[in-house]
C-alpha positions, 0 to 999 in steps of 0.5 A: 216466730209465732205460729198462726194460733198464737197471735191475738186479734190485736196482733193480727190487726197490727200485722195487717195495719196496712190493709183495709180495717175488715182484713184482720177479721177476715183472716182471723175467720179464715184461720178459725172458722174455715180452718184455712192456711193463709196460702189457702185464703183465695179471698185475699190478694195473692201478695198478702196470702204470701206475706201471711204464710211467711209471718205466720208459718205452721207451729207444727211439722208433721214427722210421722203420720199412721193409720189404724182401725180401718182409717178411723184412728190417725196419730201424728207425731209433730215437731216443734220450732225447737225440736221438741215432739208431741203426739196428736190422735184423731179418732172417728166413731159413728156418732162423734169424731174426737182428737186427743191433744197434748198439752206439754212436750213430755210430762214431769208427773212420773207415773210408773206405767206411762210412756210419756212419764218415763221419757221426762218433761221438755216443756209447756206448750203454748195455746197456739201450739194446743189449738193448732193440733185441733185444727190439723185434726179437724181438717183431717176429719173432713168431711165429717165435723170434729165434735170433741176434744180431750186433753188426754195426750202427752203431758199434764193439762193442769200443770200447764193451766193458763195455756191450756185454759186459753186453748179452751177459750179459743177452741170454744169462742172461735172454733165453735166447739161446745164446752161440753165436748171438751174434756180436760184430764188430770192425775190429780193437780188439786189447785188446777181442779179448784181453778176449773171449779171457778170457770164459767165454761162447763167442761168435763173433768177426768181424773186419772185415778188408778188406785183408791187407797193412798198407799198404792196411788202414792206408788202408781202416781207420784203426785198423790204424795202431794195431793192425797185422795181425801184432798183430791175428792174434796176438789172433785166435789167442789168442781161437780158442785160449781159445774154441774157436770159429770166427773169421770174417774180413769182406771188403768187396770194392771194384773194383780195391782189394781183389779182385785174385789177390794180395789173395786170396793175402795174405788166405789167408796170414793166414786159413789159420793161424787157421782162419778163415772168410771172408765176402765182401760186394760193396760199393756206394759211398757218397757219401764213397768213390765206388768200385764194388763187385766185379762178380759174375763177379770175386767168384766168381773171388775166392771160387774162388781162396780155395777153391783156397788152402785157405780157406772163403769164402762170398759174403754175400746182400745184404739190404734194399738198397731200404731202406737196410739197411746200417748208417748208410745210412737215418740218413744219408739221412734227415739229408741226403735222397737225391741224384738219381742217387747210388748209395746206400751199403753202410755198414759190412758187415752180416750175411747 
């Protein structure tokens, strides 16, 4: 049974074929603009509300919800109709409210340090399942308005391109979110980046880079063996030229692995021609990749080194560590339970 955000306007009109013509537009607006559940649409007759609630049940069932950062960070684990589980994180800042959404249940990319990647791939999410995460978060954010969506949760968005882009179009066209406030993250799916370059909506692109030489990146991000750095850089240049949007590189700092002066030099040589901004994320170890995150002093030196090499870089503030807010963590801990004394993961580096 489809969720409320997996039906098209035409399918909704067919469902309401026995109603006055204006009803489908009324319900569509209720779902997308007012973020209302069918049973909450008091401008509809009670019988119709009940019928819609049965025909369009939520696709997401919350099975865990946790708060952190004085209530500014909320993380949900949702169960889907087939029992798969995904995670969504809402983050409130003084100047914006951001939700980090999942595009797949699990992930097939196999990045060593990522809790989601270690868990493996289950399935793609539908466009409606992606959109519904945003709707749940937007409702929870009230009275503030949700302003930003980052596709940085569980899964690789560009490996689920058609459904991810359909969700982008729904968020922009029906929920009214600016394309410039939508960010798609990728570990380097080059065909997807090239497709993004041809789209009309100017969304932001964030590439989870983590290494700027092929030998190390082959180890950290196995997809690099298929799309090495020279190929990835060419696709990124195509995207920047076509979209006019700023490119971001995500760099999870791992002590003694990719936080050396030589690593900063390699990163600068890649980032400067693309005018890319670098987000630095100190990494905590996962049980399957037991290394230390870079100490704060070394993080600062790495940032300063990039600055001296002409690269704009910021250190991303960690949010929600006490609730396992990085993607894949909470689901993994719910599945296996914490190990006493075992440091928990920052999964795939998430938004800041």
